[in-house]
C-alpha positions, 0 to 999 in steps of 0.5 A: 547895921548900916547908919544914916551917914553910910547911906548918904555917903554911898548914895552921893558917891555911887549910882544906885542903879550900879550898886550890887543887888545886896547893897541896893537891898540894904540901902532901900531897907534902911531908907524904908525903915529910918525916920531920920534919913528916909525921906531925903535919901528916898528922894536921892534914889528916886532922882538917880533913877529918874536921871538914869532913865532919862539918860537911857532915852536921851537919844530917842527923845532928841528928835522930839525936842523943839529946835531953836532958830540959829539967829535966836541961838546967836542972840542968846549966846551974845546976851550970855556973854555980855552978862558974864563980862 
């Protein structure tokens, strides 16, 4: 039987999508049935899935992102540098 701590450790150290099917199955089963860690670990799994989907489509989305004017970039960079000091 898998414990809540093992589920949390596995999700924090490994990407859910890259895990073997059997491991993913038992993690999902535990998260679905467990009253203690279900909601948190379900959110972790969903966040990992969302991030991996974004990463897969990042190149396609890049052309649709708004571009920042070079002068504004420079001003923002100077502002950030002044806040760091």
